[in-house]
Steps between C-alpha positions, in 0.01 A plus 500: 500500500653301785408591861861608559488756218164652591499859629432567865127510580316820570379353829662188641336270751166677531305313767210741547298607197208742486267510200306823454185510289262787436219588738233368262674258265335350197469122519806432277705747708398322817576163342844623392586599857359172632695293246827669592425439868414133441805433282734659753355289780518183290856548384661635818424541870520876457258703713257668263189711549264705282384850587284757330614860474381714788595624844798338669636360175830691526587326826422156356714571194787601725479166684530289182825396334335567163162639397320391184254763379259341251219657301378714212616863483221747562335262743783469750637809671816339637578354158442837332748662738758231436465537126587865530776447755664208315422640151295197396297507181278243334568373148347730241415487132758696303377816333192535717603464860206264556562243770543151355223260606604215731841657560674545833805644670691357794773705666694488823620804688562651841273752666516672835308205641735236359537277193197442280403321182217662304279286274291725276252344258358688203167329568346208686699234319816705490528504878484118505772473236712744699453285809619200298811687386578598859466144626724366222768752594537394863733245656322286758703394806376287792432796729523802273509629145757690297370781282715609204502850358201503268407751233255333261254669265325245280197441284383185318587447137186307409135578564384140569687281748309205634415134538250277681462549873524122530864525391587557865447131579503154338211375291294195589692260274835589650361482855363153437818369338718644779269421795502869591286655766257769392623852554321730741325811383765710673777318310323548169442868568859551607614346171274736306644796690850385404396522133359849550819614673685395182278721285187299419207728423240253370404152623231246423316371807490611866325818385438651845864466603626625165266801502600577857856546379384739229567252218295405196329168431429294191295198409444280198368183350553267206248651266293187431517355852160400636553346842160335528367174363401522134400259222786324327373642172614842625858388572791676333754321287818585693835618371766255389705545818414205723520702819505295818188683617303362209391212723292748698395718208448271200130522415433640848592867523528656153218553257496557127369856455381410150222298661227764553366355826854464641586856401186632669580310821858629490393863462250459783774366727720799419216742566453341841875512573533866398192597700627337818875559490689783671644778284831421331744711305558229239304202370676238285328281244723196435494329162662180618755312707214271574177604337422631156322309226649376174196357327436592140238761593734677744816480289712698499443526874668840509220650294226345714688596817541869418140544382371336818736711711359815339146389582590416858699819555188701419321298766783553748495877448129523582588392855861620522549787257857573615632143471765460231476191280808297409500228235723214615618326184594134562502182292382672184609399154690749287173561314326558833763752605449693178123493543525669840733776380296563184173517695620761747625715215189473284217482755619776730688463824346732756356197682833350611824624654757267349647156442633277776803322354480151645658154501403330176461838332835522322522383138876448546467211745312172480404511868124429522463575129659232283713626213664843486443768238814518282420859404645639822830314458588660167635803685462400866595834649583458867383139497205279571402667827416826330485496121136394473415711804641802316273424205196470725585829670521684169182340363286628786322833467718780632309551823510133598745332733681172537503366854706189558382174654845352565537152643781530755397198705556194278863425419423241229233452230399861528511837331860573603600154620837325481498342157734204551536413868631170627205264473560375856444847645192547286358165611559546872415866543243543224389861452455625855832458678685781673689683228684828465596607149670838525696505176219360291215716627716811501560439129131427437393816680740710296355344182129537568453806720579736211154439352286488813331723753581246766428146606241306699717193513408139574616340822390180672652549840818519700737293287563805277569734793821640353348535153220714644755721672700544180191561286356767729838672524528499118146638467604776737827574323613290201841665509598348833810283476427129533759438768363788706155337495635157595714637781219721629279190529771305679601784729143570608402141571833349610702796630820663372739226614314230303417724204793400279474125556125489445523716188764270351286197585199654324702548182641145517160343562360679198781360287428151635150520351658543157777236506540120525502382859779243477836673512353834607728638772266795557260271688729412789643853504153654532405256774814582697446874460142485626575272793807697606309829473284389790782591737510854360129575527430682829275311738231767490454427128583130495252408771210603273670458162302250295661622177843369596343170605313463171807587297707252704243226433527560126881510503513176698250329270701606195801327654293193592382467140857534377629230737212272404573536129871439554422186703261383228761543228748301708258208537394505135862497382569190708178331387568588135813284498287201595224591253751530219606143573138382529415655164719248313490202739316176431398481868436865599295441816793490745641829375155660496452390860842641593410831333176509697699443818719801420199716416330390821763656725400789722511827310475732801842537663563624857585846361171507313314387811658782699395753237140383504490518879610862484239578234234338719599703807524829311166431335334448834643830620393702194157337500457596864618853432302587188320196359745416223773247425650346187241243385752287310630359829191280521518336158855537365555125533174412327653608168734262321752770410787248494293275266607204714140418582423465131812288443405268784138462389607427140749235606261337746232476232746334264645254749153394617425374149789253515556577131869553416415709191282732707778538754761580238264746335432673834873536562545646150208737556656646816841540339371650174154633575514803272725344237298456174776304333692591188288704261227553757352797685407560863332808643369597838175693473418753767583823673864406566563371147556646156333247267612594148262263320189613688261717299372729775160597360287499816732274697592628845833394649401418855632357823328293768736342760424141592564337834635148504722323244563720196771620269571871474349503151167373635425822688471701179252461219359658190124508490204625305141488610150653496427471127359182341789308351759674719839391373879536516695502173862411418674534166815313394699548178808334356403147600666194351255357241643152555460501878210336681398753764347456843342772713512496879291737708490567872164634608320562827361776714592580860247735657311377805272803477358357177351194671125522467530729199695286255280203395738212574752400235472722193559310173754634250595392148825527305481611138791481253470709185124501551461124558408345833775267623457246776227484759380793710696548820388649832597828659505391861461731796773439757770323297711533189500196270701406193350386169662388174359505147627355173497744209434335159810545287301646210409804714864609531609407149525866399701600807232693690265411784227689681397345829183606678391394848126563496245482780215259440293619797207726413405593856852599607717548190858484626822386330820472705857384437815531712751349256518369147750267329522436125735203450633266236355170613829318433701737722278542809708457820190377686130455451181545699385145434221320328154644456599856575477441872637780716787403727543829681407448865203690628 
């Protein structure tokens, strides 16, 4: 609805506001009144005061332009009178008349003393949710507020609505990458209150603050985590997902519970934790993400996990008999999933409350699991978000619940991530950039909420600010229209005049995450919308509005990346003409040098420089305001997203040899890098690829961005690790029995966090139809290298070939490949060179 078409407000230009609370308010009632007072003062220069009911109150009400009466009926005489006078009722359960828990009513009206807005909560939390609804309804002007006619009677649709308290601010990794100041306690607490105003009723962490608002708390732990030093013989064999955190956890934090001494130490640590911790409503035992054990004695881990959870839940209930246990199922095999569901049906289920449906817990996606289970695709129902979830829901005993553990914070390589983004965006922003995904998460919520009692979702900070808003609004009422949610967010934070522009920009920026960057007109349109909206945001909001500043930083950076890629393509096209000549010239050095001169031109144009200056200035402002800015500003140019750095390094290496053949080969490599020649095959292997010849088995399709010279294909990889002889398998059919085949592999591992954990270069071996071919080759940390191998003709005489890349390292079994070529030796457009030496720059 445009500002011009909105109905006239109930009270226009209210400059004096009185808030009336009960004589003896409960702490959440008092906090509700205080929050309304604070938000009014922050968002406008309106004169606001809080009074308790008592003598002289009528005169004070008469002096105010509007009076907000906030409390719980039965405890607040003024509110009780208003409910009768304005015919206000609380939401009730049909057929019984029982008041709905956590519900509220907000209604405006006129009394003999003047205009009022009554906020009536069904209980302690309800009054806070009513206060949030009131605040979202107002229009904030520099010196006053407009109050619309309000008549709201609402109750939540889901019993559990929560996240981590730390979601109100950035995590340590983001702060370090973005040089962000640490938030103050007041800022963190204000962010938590914003979540509660949206309907949160359970949070992990900040227990005193959360309890003071009448909300519930939860805690949890990876079930085999033992955060003390222990003998290496106790260490767990981790899951196949090479999580970045493994550098801190591998052989350091997780024990194998099949080792009796380790199990005893683990149970003792839990007993100590349960004895010392504050009461919680829920306790979550996590099967994985990081953690778990996949040794032969623990396999399937799901069976070991659920039996151990049963044992530990009995221990928990000795100290906290009312705590409800949730089993967080992550990184289990299909067999492990079945083991959990069978156990809780056969061994009784009075010890736990339900399942927490988590990232890596869906048999219809390979995320953090490996292969999918084809069973659920035979009749996929409503799709991969919910078909396996539906099965899990029906398999649970009838009195058990599903509570979601939705990842709304990571936009890529995640539970509900963008599946095929532009690699440049993925490289620069990685997983923790500012992102709003209204269409996607609205669809996800509609898919998964059918089977759940709510969600304690995963959030890592402020970059998912809009997603948190949308998710809490959907948990409150899943039937809200998407555009109403988006516009409500924009109207509240940016004001009615900027609402339309900012809403359109949010939709466009979501679409940008899902499309190629070059040629995407949405990028410049979104940037213009956000920047132009600044003039429509009233000064009372803009002066403290870090959200607009963060969104503007992201829109500007999107445009910077686009301009950089376009400039890179321009330079590569010009250089390619020279390389095409060098490729067939007897004296290629002059043309190679000319190509290097072209590629050495400045990539950053004046327009790009101007954009980065604006990002810098906005980042300083948002960091000062709230301790957050877009981290990508600091390292966007450290990534070779144009691939020009890799081109230059390859050509320099060739020209330094003085060898004309090497120079011609380097030119051919750049012009036809992924061309396997006639009758050949090329496949990228990784999260962004769809390798048709890869046999998944336990191979994870991963992604680790590399700084410095690199091709786009070098950021992705397929890998397998943890088990002796870890390997990656490829199968080719229909080969020419008369051809003499060569195999080329790119392999390397980019993960600085692994330094000190990975034991130097890890040796790998190539096997062809069960025979070792060539020498072993290293998996190097910090660079991707190319290796070529000759396949004996007799091995392909029958038209089939199985290739296996196998780890030869016993202490750290890891096999990795980013690309594979299978080529007819006579038709190869270029070659790595003699001796299998890698030529990819590190």
